[in-house]
C-alpha positions, 0 to 999 in steps of 0.5 A, spaced: 500 500 500 503 506 497 504 512 503 498 517 501 494 511 501 495 509 508 495 517 511 487 517 506 485 510 510 488 514 517 483 519 514 477 515 512 477 512 521 478 519 523 472 520 521 469 513 522 471 514 530 468 520 530 462 518 528 462 512 534 463 516 538 457 520 536 453 514 536 457 511 544 454 518 546 448 518 545 448 511 546 451 513 555 447 519 553 440 515 553 437 516 560 433 510 561 434 509 568 428 513 568 424 507 564 424 502 571 422 508 574 416 510 569 414 504 568 415 499 573 410 504 578 405 503 573 405 496 575 404 492 580 406 484 582 406 479 577 406 485 571 411 489 575 416 483 576 415 483 569 417 489 568 423 488 571 426 481 569 424 485 562 427 492 563 434 489 566 434 485 561 435 492 556 439 495 561 445 488 560 443 489 552 444 497 554 450 497 556 452 492 552 451 496 546 456 501 549 461 497 550 462 494 544 462 501 540 467 503 545 471 496 544 470 497 535 472 504 537 479 501 540 480 496 534 479 503 528 484 507 532 489 500 532 489 500 525 489 507 524 495 506 529 499 502 524 497 504 518 500 511 521 506 507 524 507 504 516 508 510 513 516 510 510 518 517 514 525 517 510 520 518 503 513 522 506 516 525 513 510 529 512 505 525 510 508 520 516 506 527 520 502 528 519 498 521 520 501 520 526 499 527 529 493 525 529 492 516 530 495 519 536 490 523 538 
């Protein structure tokens, strides 16, 4: 792969990382506990128990989603760093410096 292509991929990954981070922020900002309080108060007995079981399953899935997005961001950053450091700094010092600066932020 040419150094120019490697830099282009570093930039593409930066865009992907930014989008994933926005999604992760939106997931993190979702106040799922408010639904427990609102929904749990509407039922009593068995219906409340079923609601709470469903809520806990949803809360667990919500947490996993945030974790999986975080893992995807980490994977993109690892690929980005690998690509950045693959650029020949002697032949293309400006490209190398730009790619490394992006990858290390």
